[in-house]
C-alpha positions as CSV (number, residue, x, y, z in Angstrom):
1,M,-7.2,81.6,20.3
2,K,-5.3,78.4,20.9
3,P,-2.4,77.6,18.6
4,I,-3.6,75.4,15.6
5,H,-1.4,72.4,16.6
6,A,-2.9,72.4,20.1
7,F,-6.4,72.3,18.6
8,L,-5.5,69.4,16.3
9,I,-4.1,67.4,19.2
10,A,-7.2,67.9,21.2
11,V,-9.4,66.8,18.3
12,F,-7.3,63.7,17.7
13,C,-7.4,62.7,21.3
14,A,-11.2,63.0,21.3
15,L,-11.6,60.6,18.4
16,P,-12.2,56.9,19.2
17,M,-9.1,54.7,18.9
18,T,-9.0,52.4,15.9
19,A,-7.5,48.9,16.4
20,Q,-4.1,48.4,14.9
21,P,-3.8,45.7,12.2
22,V,-3.4,42.2,13.7
23,A,-1.5,39.5,11.9
24,A,-3.9,36.7,10.7
25,A,-3.4,33.4,12.4
26,N,-1.8,30.8,10.2
27,Q,-4.2,28.4,8.4
28,K,-4.1,24.7,9.1
29,P,-1.5,23.1,6.8
30,F,-2.6,20.3,4.4
31,T,-1.5,16.8,5.5
32,V,-2.8,13.3,5.0
33,P,-4.6,12.4,7.3
34,E,-5.6,16.0,8.1
35,I,-4.7,17.4,11.5
36,R,-7.7,17.1,13.7
37,E,-7.1,20.2,15.9
38,W,-5.0,23.2,14.8
39,R,-4.5,26.6,16.6
40,G,-2.7,28.9,14.2
41,G,0.0,31.1,15.5
42,E,1.9,34.0,13.9
43,G,5.1,33.7,11.9
44,H,7.0,30.9,10.3
45,L,9.9,28.6,10.9
46,P,12.2,28.0,7.9
47,T,12.9,24.3,7.5
48,D,16.6,25.0,6.9
49,A,16.8,26.4,10.4
50,L,16.2,23.0,11.9
51,K,19.8,21.7,12.4
52,K,19.3,19.1,15.2
53,I,16.8,16.5,16.5
54,V,16.8,16.0,20.2
55,Y,15.0,13.3,22.2
56,S,14.0,13.0,25.8
57,D,14.5,9.3,26.3
58,A,17.2,6.9,25.0
59,S,14.5,4.6,23.6
60,L,13.7,7.3,21.1
61,E,17.1,7.3,19.5
62,P,16.1,5.0,16.5
63,L,13.1,7.2,15.8
64,A,15.2,10.3,15.9
65,R,17.7,8.8,13.5
66,R,15.0,7.7,11.1
67,L,13.4,11.1,11.3
68,A,16.8,12.7,10.4
69,E,17.1,10.3,7.4
70,D,13.6,11.1,6.2
71,F,14.1,14.8,6.7
72,N,17.2,14.6,4.5
73,A,15.4,12.6,1.8
74,L,12.7,15.4,1.6
75,T,14.8,18.5,2.1
76,G,18.4,17.6,1.3
77,M,19.5,18.5,4.9
78,K,20.3,15.9,7.6
79,P,20.0,17.2,11.2
80,E,22.2,15.8,13.9
81,T,20.6,13.7,16.6
82,A,21.3,13.7,20.3
83,K,19.6,13.1,23.6
84,G,18.7,16.5,25.0
85,K,16.1,19.2,25.8
86,P,14.1,21.4,23.4
87,A,16.2,24.3,22.1
88,D,16.2,26.8,19.3
89,G,16.9,25.3,15.9
90,C,15.8,21.8,17.0
91,I,13.0,19.3,16.5
92,A,12.4,17.9,20.0
93,L,10.8,14.5,20.6
94,V,9.5,14.4,24.1
95,M,7.9,11.5,25.9
96,R,5.2,12.7,28.3
97,R,2.9,11.1,30.8
98,D,-0.6,12.4,30.3
99,K,-3.4,10.1,31.5
100,K,-6.0,12.0,29.5
101,A,-4.2,11.4,26.2
102,G,-5.5,8.7,23.9
103,A,-3.4,6.0,22.3
104,E,-1.2,7.3,19.4
105,E,-2.2,10.9,20.2
106,Y,0.5,13.6,20.0
107,L,0.9,17.3,20.4
108,M,3.1,19.5,18.3
109,D,4.1,23.1,19.0
110,I,5.7,25.0,16.1
111,D,7.1,28.4,16.9
112,P,9.4,30.5,14.8
113,K,12.5,29.0,16.5
114,R,11.8,25.3,17.1
115,V,9.4,22.3,16.9
116,T,8.4,20.2,19.9
117,I,6.5,17.0,19.5
118,T,5.2,15.3,22.7
119,A,3.3,12.0,23.2
120,N,2.8,9.3,25.7
121,D,4.2,6.6,23.4
122,A,6.6,6.1,20.5
123,A,3.6,5.6,18.1
124,G,2.3,9.1,18.8
125,L,5.7,10.6,18.4
126,R,6.2,8.8,15.1
127,W,2.9,10.1,13.7
128,G,3.8,13.6,14.8
129,A,7.0,13.2,12.9
130,M,5.1,12.1,9.8
131,T,2.9,15.2,10.1
132,L,6.0,17.4,10.4
133,L,7.7,15.7,7.4
134,Q,4.6,16.2,5.2
135,M,4.5,19.9,6.2
136,C,8.2,20.2,5.3
137,E,7.7,18.5,2.0
138,T,5.0,21.0,0.8
139,S,6.6,24.2,2.1
140,G,10.1,25.5,3.0
141,N,8.5,27.4,5.8
142,L,6.6,25.8,8.7
143,P,3.6,27.8,9.9
144,A,3.7,28.6,13.6
145,G,0.9,26.9,15.5
146,K,-0.2,24.2,17.8
147,V,-1.4,20.7,16.9
148,K,-3.4,18.2,18.9
149,D,-4.0,15.1,16.8
150,G,-4.9,11.4,17.2
151,P,-6.8,8.7,15.4
152,A,-10.5,7.9,15.6
153,Y,-9.6,4.2,15.1
154,G,-6.6,2.2,16.2
155,F,-6.8,-0.3,13.3
156,R,-6.0,1.4,10.0
157,G,-5.0,-1.2,7.5
158,F,-4.5,-2.7,4.1
159,H,-4.8,-6.3,2.9
160,L,-2.6,-7.7,0.1
161,D,-3.0,-11.0,-1.6
162,A,0.5,-12.5,-2.1
163,G,-0.8,-16.0,-2.4
164,R,-2.1,-15.9,-5.9
165,K,0.6,-13.4,-7.1
166,F,4.0,-13.3,-5.5
167,I,4.9,-9.9,-4.1
168,P,8.6,-9.3,-3.9
169,M,10.1,-8.4,-0.5
170,D,11.7,-5.2,-1.8
171,Y,8.2,-3.9,-2.6
172,L,6.9,-4.9,0.8
173,Y,9.5,-2.8,2.5
174,K,8.5,0.2,0.4
175,L,4.9,-0.5,1.2
176,V,5.6,-0.4,4.9
177,D,7.4,3.0,4.6
178,I,4.5,4.4,2.6
179,M,1.9,3.2,5.1
180,A,3.9,4.7,7.9
181,Y,4.1,8.1,6.1
182,Y,0.2,8.1,5.9
183,K,-0.2,6.8,9.5
184,M,-1.7,3.4,8.5
185,N,-0.6,0.7,10.9
186,K,-1.8,-2.7,9.9
187,L,-0.8,-4.8,6.9
188,N,-2.6,-8.2,6.4
189,L,-0.5,-10.4,4.2
190,H,-2.3,-13.3,2.5
191,L,0.3,-16.0,2.1
192,N,-1.5,-18.8,0.3
193,D,-4.3,-19.2,-2.2
194,N,-5.2,-20.5,-5.6
195,G,-6.7,-19.4,-8.9
196,F,-10.1,-20.4,-10.3
197,K,-10.0,-23.7,-12.1
198,Y,-12.3,-22.6,-14.9
199,Y,-9.3,-20.5,-16.2
200,Y,-7.2,-23.6,-16.2
201,D,-9.2,-26.0,-18.5
202,D,-11.4,-26.8,-15.5
203,D,-8.5,-28.9,-14.2
204,W,-7.4,-28.7,-10.6
205,D,-4.0,-30.2,-11.7
206,K,-3.4,-27.1,-13.9
207,T,-4.8,-24.5,-11.6
208,Q,-2.4,-22.0,-10.0
209,A,-1.8,-22.5,-6.3
210,A,1.0,-21.3,-4.0
211,F,2.2,-21.2,-0.4
212,R,4.7,-18.4,-0.1
213,L,6.8,-19.3,3.0
214,E,9.8,-21.6,3.4
215,S,8.8,-24.7,5.3
216,E,11.3,-27.1,6.9
217,T,8.5,-29.2,8.4
218,F,7.0,-29.9,4.9
219,P,9.8,-29.6,2.3
220,G,8.3,-29.2,-1.1
221,L,5.2,-27.2,0.0
222,T,6.8,-23.8,-0.7
223,A,6.0,-22.3,-4.1
224,R,8.7,-22.3,-6.7
225,D,7.6,-19.2,-8.5
226,G,8.3,-16.9,-5.5
227,S,8.5,-17.3,-1.8
228,Y,10.0,-15.8,1.4
229,S,12.6,-17.5,3.6
230,K,11.7,-17.7,7.2
231,D,14.7,-15.5,8.1
232,E,13.8,-12.7,5.7
233,F,10.1,-12.9,6.7
234,R,11.0,-12.6,10.3
235,R,13.4,-9.6,9.6
236,F,10.6,-7.9,7.5
237,L,8.1,-8.2,10.4
238,K,10.6,-6.7,12.8
239,Y,11.5,-3.8,10.4
240,A,7.8,-3.1,9.9
241,A,7.3,-3.0,13.7
242,S,10.1,-0.5,14.0
243,Q,8.1,1.8,11.6
244,G,4.9,1.4,13.6
245,I,3.3,-1.2,11.3
246,D,1.9,-4.5,12.5
247,V,2.2,-7.1,9.7
248,I,-0.4,-9.7,10.1
249,P,0.5,-13.0,8.4
250,E,-2.4,-15.0,7.1
251,I,-2.5,-18.7,6.3
252,D,-5.9,-19.3,4.9
253,F,-7.8,-22.6,5.4
254,P,-9.8,-24.8,5.2
255,A,-10.9,-23.3,1.8
256,H,-8.4,-21.6,-0.6
257,A,-6.1,-24.5,0.2
258,L,-5.1,-26.1,-3.1
259,A,-1.4,-25.6,-2.3
260,F,-1.9,-27.9,0.7
261,T,-4.0,-30.5,-1.0
262,R,-1.6,-30.6,-4.0
263,F,1.3,-31.3,-1.6
264,R,-0.7,-33.8,0.4
265,P,-3.6,-35.1,-1.6
266,S,-4.9,-37.2,1.3
267,I,-6.1,-34.1,3.2
268,G,-8.1,-32.8,0.2
269,S,-11.8,-33.0,-0.1
270,T,-13.1,-35.7,-2.4
271,D,-16.6,-34.2,-2.4
272,G,-17.3,-32.9,-5.8
273,E,-19.3,-30.0,-4.5
274,Y,-16.4,-28.6,-2.6
275,G,-13.5,-29.0,-4.9
276,R,-9.9,-29.8,-4.3
277,D,-9.1,-26.4,-2.8
278,H,-11.1,-27.5,0.3
279,L,-9.4,-29.4,3.0
280,D,-11.2,-32.5,4.3
281,I,-12.1,-31.2,7.7
282,M,-13.5,-34.6,8.8
283,K,-10.1,-36.2,8.8
284,E,-7.7,-36.1,11.8
285,E,-4.8,-36.1,9.4
286,T,-5.9,-32.6,8.3
287,Y,-5.6,-31.3,11.8
288,G,-2.2,-32.9,12.3
289,F,-1.0,-31.2,9.2
290,L,-2.3,-27.8,10.1
291,D,-1.1,-28.1,13.7
292,S,2.5,-28.8,12.5
293,L,2.5,-26.1,9.8
294,L,1.2,-23.3,12.0
295,T,3.4,-24.2,14.9
296,E,6.5,-24.0,12.7
297,Y,5.9,-20.2,12.4
298,L,4.4,-19.5,15.8
299,E,6.7,-21.3,18.2
300,G,10.0,-20.3,19.8
301,D,11.6,-17.4,21.5
302,D,12.1,-15.7,18.1
303,P,9.2,-16.9,16.0
304,V,8.9,-16.3,12.3
305,F,5.6,-14.6,12.9
306,A,7.2,-12.0,15.1
307,G,4.2,-9.6,15.4
308,P,1.3,-9.7,17.9
309,R,-1.4,-11.0,15.5
310,F,-2.0,-14.0,13.2
311,N,-4.9,-14.5,10.8
312,I,-6.2,-18.1,10.5
313,G,-8.4,-17.4,7.4
314,T,-11.5,-19.5,7.7
315,D,-13.6,-18.0,4.9
316,E,-15.8,-19.3,2.2
317,Y,-16.1,-22.9,3.2
318,S,-19.1,-24.9,2.2
319,N,-22.2,-24.8,4.5
320,R,-24.0,-27.6,2.6
321,D,-25.3,-29.4,5.7
322,S,-25.2,-29.1,9.5
323,L,-22.4,-31.7,9.9
324,V,-20.1,-29.6,7.7
325,V,-21.1,-26.4,9.5
326,E,-20.5,-27.8,13.0
327,K,-17.1,-29.2,11.9
328,F,-16.1,-25.9,10.3
329,R,-17.0,-24.1,13.6
330,Y,-14.9,-26.6,15.5
331,L,-11.9,-26.0,13.3
332,T,-12.3,-22.2,13.6
333,D,-12.4,-22.4,17.4
334,R,-9.5,-24.9,17.5
335,Y,-7.1,-22.6,15.5
336,I,-8.2,-19.5,17.4
337,R,-7.0,-21.2,20.5
338,H,-3.9,-22.5,18.7
339,A,-2.9,-18.9,17.9
340,E,-3.6,-17.8,21.4
341,R,-1.4,-20.6,22.8
342,Y,1.6,-18.9,21.2
343,G,0.6,-15.4,22.4
344,K,-1.0,-14.1,19.2
345,T,-4.2,-12.2,18.8
346,P,-6.2,-14.3,16.3
347,L,-8.0,-12.8,13.3
348,V,-10.6,-14.6,11.3
349,W,-12.5,-13.7,8.1
350,G,-16.1,-13.5,9.3
351,S,-18.0,-16.6,8.4
352,L,-20.3,-17.3,11.3
353,T,-23.5,-16.1,9.7
354,H,-22.8,-18.4,6.8
355,A,-21.8,-21.2,9.2
356,K,-24.5,-20.7,11.8
357,G,-24.6,-23.6,14.2
358,S,-24.3,-24.7,17.9
359,Q,-20.6,-25.6,18.1
360,P,-19.1,-22.8,20.3
361,V,-16.5,-20.5,18.7
362,K,-14.4,-18.4,21.0
363,V,-15.3,-14.7,21.1
364,D,-13.1,-13.0,23.7
365,G,-9.9,-11.7,22.3
366,V,-10.8,-12.5,18.7
367,E,-10.8,-9.9,15.9
368,M,-13.1,-10.5,12.9
369,L,-12.6,-9.0,9.4
370,M,-16.1,-7.9,8.3
371,W,-16.1,-8.3,4.5
372,S,-19.5,-9.8,3.6
373,N,-22.8,-9.3,5.4
374,Q,-23.9,-12.7,4.0
375,Y,-21.0,-14.5,5.6
376,A,-21.0,-12.4,8.8
377,A,-23.8,-10.0,9.5
378,P,-22.4,-7.0,11.5
379,D,-25.4,-6.8,13.9
380,E,-25.1,-10.5,14.7
381,M,-21.4,-10.4,15.2
382,R,-21.7,-7.4,17.4
383,A,-24.3,-9.1,19.5
384,L,-22.0,-12.1,19.9
385,G,-19.3,-9.8,21.2
386,Y,-16.7,-9.9,18.5
387,K,-14.2,-7.1,17.9
388,M,-14.7,-6.0,14.3
389,I,-12.6,-4.6,11.5
390,S,-14.5,-3.1,8.6
391,I,-13.3,-4.2,5.2
392,P,-16.6,-4.3,3.1
393,D,-16.2,-6.0,-0.2
394,G,-18.7,-3.8,-2.0
395,T,-16.7,-0.6,-1.5
396,N,-13.2,-1.5,-0.3
397,Y,-12.2,-4.5,-2.5
398,I,-9.9,-4.1,-5.5
399,V,-9.5,-7.1,-7.9
400,P,-7.4,-5.7,-10.8
401,A,-8.9,-5.9,-14.2
402,A,-11.3,-8.7,-13.1
403,G,-14.6,-7.1,-14.2
404,Y,-16.1,-7.5,-10.7
405,Y,-15.5,-5.6,-7.5
406,H,-13.4,-2.5,-8.2
407,D,-10.5,-2.1,-10.5
408,Y,-9.8,1.2,-8.8
409,L,-11.8,2.3,-5.7
410,D,-14.3,5.1,-6.0
411,N,-12.3,7.6,-4.0
412,E,-14.8,10.4,-4.0
413,A,-17.6,8.2,-2.7
414,L,-15.3,6.7,0.0
415,Y,-14.1,10.2,1.1
416,N,-17.5,11.8,1.2
417,S,-19.6,8.9,2.5
418,W,-17.7,5.9,4.0
419,T,-16.2,5.4,7.4
420,P,-15.3,2.2,9.2
421,A,-18.7,2.3,10.8
422,D,-20.3,1.5,7.3
423,I,-20.1,-2.2,6.5
424,N,-21.8,-2.8,3.2
425,G,-24.6,-0.5,4.1
426,V,-25.1,-1.6,7.7
427,R,-24.2,1.4,9.8
428,L,-22.7,0.9,13.2
429,Q,-22.3,3.7,15.8
430,E,-19.2,5.8,15.1
431,G,-16.7,5.0,17.8
432,D,-18.4,1.7,18.9
433,P,-15.8,0.1,21.2
434,Q,-16.3,-3.2,19.3
435,L,-15.4,-1.5,16.0
436,L,-11.5,-1.4,15.9
437,G,-11.1,0.3,12.5
438,G,-11.1,-0.3,8.8
439,M,-9.1,-1.6,5.8
440,F,-9.1,-1.9,2.1
441,A,-7.8,-4.8,0.0
442,V,-6.2,-5.9,-3.2
443,W,-7.0,-9.5,-4.2
444,N,-5.1,-11.0,-7.2
445,D,-7.9,-13.4,-8.3
446,H,-6.5,-13.6,-11.8
447,P,-2.8,-14.3,-11.3
448,T,-2.0,-14.7,-15.1
449,N,-3.7,-11.6,-16.3
450,G,-0.6,-9.5,-16.9
451,I,-1.1,-7.2,-13.9
452,T,2.3,-6.3,-12.5
453,V,3.4,-5.3,-9.0
454,K,3.8,-1.8,-10.4
455,D,0.1,-2.0,-11.6
456,I,-1.0,-3.2,-8.2
457,H,0.9,-0.3,-6.6
458,H,-0.8,2.2,-8.9
459,R,-4.1,1.0,-7.6
460,V,-2.9,1.0,-4.0
461,M,-1.7,4.6,-4.2
462,H,-4.8,5.7,-5.9
463,S,-6.7,5.1,-2.7
464,L,-4.3,4.8,0.2
465,P,-4.4,8.5,1.1
466,V,-8.2,8.5,1.1
467,M,-8.3,5.3,3.3
468,A,-5.7,6.8,5.6
469,A,-7.8,10.0,6.0
470,K,-11.0,8.1,6.7
471,T,-9.7,5.5,9.1
472,W,-7.9,8.3,11.0
473,S,-10.6,11.0,11.0
474,A,-13.8,8.9,10.2
475,D,-16.6,11.4,9.8
476,K,-14.6,14.4,11.0
477,V,-12.8,15.2,7.7
478,T,-13.2,18.8,6.9
479,V,-11.3,19.3,3.7
480,P,-13.5,19.2,0.6
481,Y,-12.7,16.2,-1.7
482,S,-11.7,18.3,-4.6
483,E,-9.1,20.1,-2.4
484,F,-8.0,16.9,-0.9
485,A,-7.5,15.2,-4.3
486,G,-5.7,18.2,-5.7
487,N,-3.2,18.5,-2.8
488,T,-2.5,14.8,-2.3
489,G,-0.5,14.8,-5.5
490,K,2.0,17.2,-3.9
491,L,3.0,14.6,-1.4
492,S,5.6,11.8,-1.9
493,E,4.7,8.2,-1.5
494,A,7.1,8.3,1.4
495,P,10.5,9.9,1.9
496,G,12.9,8.4,-0.6
497,V,10.2,6.2,-2.2
498,N,9.0,6.7,-5.8
499,Y,7.6,3.3,-6.8
500,L,5.1,5.0,-9.1
501,S,8.1,6.5,-10.9
502,R,6.6,9.9,-11.1
503,H,8.8,12.8,-12.2
504,N,7.8,16.4,-11.7
505,P,4.2,15.4,-11.3
506,Q,2.9,18.8,-10.6
507,S,3.2,19.9,-14.3
508,R,3.2,18.4,-17.7
509,S,6.8,18.5,-18.7
510,E,9.7,17.0,-20.5
511,V,11.7,15.2,-17.8
512,L,14.6,13.9,-19.9
513,S,16.3,14.9,-23.1
514,L,19.5,13.3,-24.5
515,A,21.1,14.1,-27.9
516,E,22.4,10.5,-28.1
517,V,22.1,7.3,-26.2
518,T,25.2,5.2,-26.4
519,P,25.5,1.4,-25.7
520,G,25.8,0.6,-22.0
521,M,25.0,4.2,-21.0
522,Q,23.6,4.8,-17.5
523,L,20.6,7.1,-17.8
524,P,19.6,9.6,-15.1
525,L,16.1,8.1,-14.7
526,E,15.5,4.5,-13.7
527,D,12.1,4.4,-15.3
528,I,9.0,6.5,-15.8
529,G,5.5,5.6,-14.7
530,Y,2.0,6.3,-16.1
531,D,1.3,8.5,-18.0
532,Y,4.4,9.0,-20.3
533,T,5.7,9.6,-23.8
534,V,9.1,8.3,-24.9
535,E,10.5,9.3,-28.3
536,F,13.8,8.8,-30.2
537,D,15.3,8.6,-33.6
538,I,17.0,5.4,-34.6
539,E,19.3,4.4,-37.5
540,G,19.3,0.7,-37.8
541,A,22.2,-1.8,-37.8
542,E,22.4,-5.6,-37.8
543,E,21.2,-6.7,-34.4
544,N,21.1,-10.1,-32.8
545,K,17.9,-11.5,-31.3
546,G,17.8,-10.6,-27.6
547,T,19.3,-7.1,-28.0
548,V,18.2,-4.7,-25.3
549,L,17.5,-1.1,-26.0
550,F,16.6,0.1,-22.4
551,E,16.3,-1.8,-19.1
552,S,15.6,-1.3,-15.5
553,P,15.2,-3.7,-12.5
554,Y,11.5,-4.0,-13.5
555,A,11.4,-4.2,-17.2
556,V,13.2,-4.5,-20.6
557,F,12.5,-2.7,-23.8
558,W,13.9,-4.8,-26.6
559,L,15.4,-3.5,-29.8
560,S,15.3,-7.1,-31.0
561,D,13.3,-9.4,-28.7
562,P,14.6,-12.9,-28.0
563,I,11.8,-14.7,-29.7
564,T,10.8,-12.9,-32.9
565,G,13.6,-10.4,-33.4
566,T,11.1,-7.5,-33.5
567,M,10.9,-4.6,-31.1
568,G,9.1,-5.5,-27.9
569,Y,9.0,-5.3,-24.1
570,S,9.0,-7.6,-21.1
571,R,8.2,-7.3,-17.5
572,E,7.8,-9.9,-14.8
573,D,6.7,-13.1,-16.6
574,K,5.3,-11.6,-19.8
575,L,7.0,-10.8,-23.2
576,Y,5.2,-8.8,-25.8
577,N,6.5,-8.3,-29.3
578,L,5.7,-5.3,-31.4
579,R,5.0,-5.3,-35.2
580,H,8.2,-3.6,-36.2
581,D,11.8,-4.7,-36.7
582,I,14.8,-2.4,-37.0
583,R,16.6,-3.0,-40.3
584,P,20.2,-2.1,-41.2
585,G,20.4,1.4,-42.7
586,E,16.8,2.2,-42.1
587,K,16.0,5.5,-40.2
588,S,12.9,5.8,-38.1
589,H,11.3,8.0,-35.5
590,V,9.8,6.0,-32.7
591,K,7.3,7.1,-30.1
592,I,5.9,5.1,-27.2
593,T,3.1,6.3,-25.0
594,G,1.9,4.4,-21.9
595,D,-0.8,4.6,-19.2
596,N,-2.4,2.3,-16.8
597,K,-4.4,0.6,-19.6
598,G,-1.6,-0.3,-22.0
599,V,1.0,0.9,-24.5
600,K,0.8,2.6,-27.9
601,F,3.7,2.2,-30.4
602,Y,4.2,4.6,-33.3
603,V,6.8,4.6,-36.1
604,D,7.2,7.7,-38.2
605,G,3.9,9.1,-36.9
606,Q,1.9,6.0,-37.7
607,L,0.3,3.8,-35.0
608,C,1.8,0.3,-35.4
609,D,0.5,-1.4,-32.2
610,D,-2.1,-0.6,-29.6
611,M,-1.3,-2.9,-26.7
612,N,-4.5,-2.2,-24.8
613,I,-6.4,-4.6,-22.6
614,R,-7.5,-7.7,-24.5
615,R,-9.9,-10.5,-23.6
616,L,-8.6,-14.0,-23.6
617,S,-10.9,-17.0,-23.8
618,Y,-10.7,-20.0,-21.5
619,N,-12.5,-23.3,-21.0
620,G,-13.8,-23.6,-24.6
621,G,-14.9,-19.9,-24.7
622,K,-17.1,-20.2,-21.5
623,N,-14.8,-17.9,-19.5
624,L,-13.0,-14.7,-20.5
625,I,-10.2,-13.0,-18.7
626,S,-8.7,-9.5,-19.3
627,E,-5.0,-9.4,-20.1
628,V,-3.3,-6.1,-19.2
629,R,-0.2,-5.2,-21.3
630,T,1.1,-2.2,-19.5
631,L,4.7,-1.0,-19.2
632,V,6.4,1.2,-16.7
633,F,9.0,2.3,-19.2
634,P,12.6,1.3,-18.3
635,L,15.3,3.9,-18.7
636,G,18.0,2.9,-16.2
637,K,20.6,1.6,-18.6
638,A,21.0,1.3,-22.4
639,G,21.7,-2.1,-23.9
640,G,24.5,-3.4,-26.1
641,F,23.0,-2.4,-29.4
642,R,24.8,-1.5,-32.7
643,S,22.2,0.9,-34.0
644,K,22.4,4.6,-33.5
645,V,19.9,6.2,-31.1
646,T,19.5,10.0,-31.0
647,N,17.2,12.7,-29.8
648,L,15.7,10.8,-26.8
649,T,12.9,12.8,-25.0
650,V,10.8,11.6,-22.1
651,K,7.7,13.4,-21.1
652,N,5.5,12.8,-18.0
653,Y,2.3,12.7,-20.0
654,A,0.9,10.7,-22.9
655,E,0.5,12.6,-26.1
């Protein structure tokens, strides 16, 4: 008999071998836009192990330095930067030469010791860096794996109307940083326009109109309620280019031109059908004016319009008769060629179905914004040979609180159904070489309706991640919308940017508590955005009119407003008084709640004011406009009050 242990060994050896447990490959991390190809590895790389950023080419030094700053803003750690080769503990930016790689495409290799990003161009490296930053923001450990990523469309944009409502330059810089973080690369900036005269007593002389650029050729043309100097605009375009964003300036004509006709009435239409916001395109004087105005910004070795593109507008002009149509087509062709003369790629708002005629309009090298199928039918424009950018008004237009188009875009429908190939229901072939990409837009048709830049931004950020995803991935998105919507809130607007003024947004919480607020005190929060609750106790003292309780760069909450002496708030050009005044010796508990519709004001548990959206009547009651009375609550600094303010609490939700 064999020994028992020898028998057991023999039996064990005869059994089939069972595979050892294998570590599961890492799942694709969530980013916006999502990574198009991911091959998961094993293990993780702690973000705090990344001490250095190295780059292969001296031209990449600015990108490396910016990546270090952004990394610091998100993680609190600032890596060193130096020219060098990939090494352990490094993020390596490597310029490659791969003829098979597409424009803006990048590769990223994450192993447990280092990260290497490679691309043919700086754009690809930048987008790879943004992907890495988003991964760092959502986790302290980077999953090992390999990324191959690139956009379906090269034109991924946003349009902003700064003509009807002035958009401050400090916001435009933040907007560029946000767009870069989400890999959007085109910003069309609408620099002139006017309101609708039926909100101004049907009087063109009272109707809002503005041209937002400094002009030395035509002193007095520039709007007084907000404008950009030529130097600051030039600097902004160059900064945007350094972040991978092409800012496309737009001067819109021959319609939407009340700012021009008010400055020089002789070039305005006298035809009652058109209205004074139409230029008289039959006059040579009109062309002389436009030639001089456009040349001021396009000419020179260092032009004001420093980017590669210029939008000449040309939308919504009358097509009453063939003479008008042919002259409109002549004007369109003339200014396409004028832009090209200064090395710019011309953009136009598509109008050539609306203005169908025989006068030739240049096609080659022209990019057309496809917004309305009635003004420019996609199939017709494709047959003519135009390069097209999808910005369909039915799905992609925001006009805040206007009651037409969207107040907020339908994100779920866009995410599940829309791609740039869908232009108001006309479906082009995905990847059609004439289809450059897509955009969404904010139009400020009602410039006096109380909507602030903060409110505009709330609408922008509601949909920018979705639009980034769909213009990058088109019909290849794989993340279900519910998962996408839930995870998007975990990302910043951009490293170091919090224009929404969100604080601890992942949970309903109290974000500030102070036993007492003293006059002149600096508070730890600049402000708090929608939704919020602010509460405090107050023991009143004698206060002068114009006494501030809280203020920030964007708003003031008044203890005694400058007009009525009651409590109130102001932001931008609006002041709203509340139906409560603080009286000497009186003790009260005050609560303010705010969201994107308005403000509610409570005293001792009773609702005193509901500052919701109200309808204002214009033109003898024929026209109504919605006035929005929102407030991003200011908390940066306490004012010089005499009253005693205690038990301040700030919550990131509205009770």
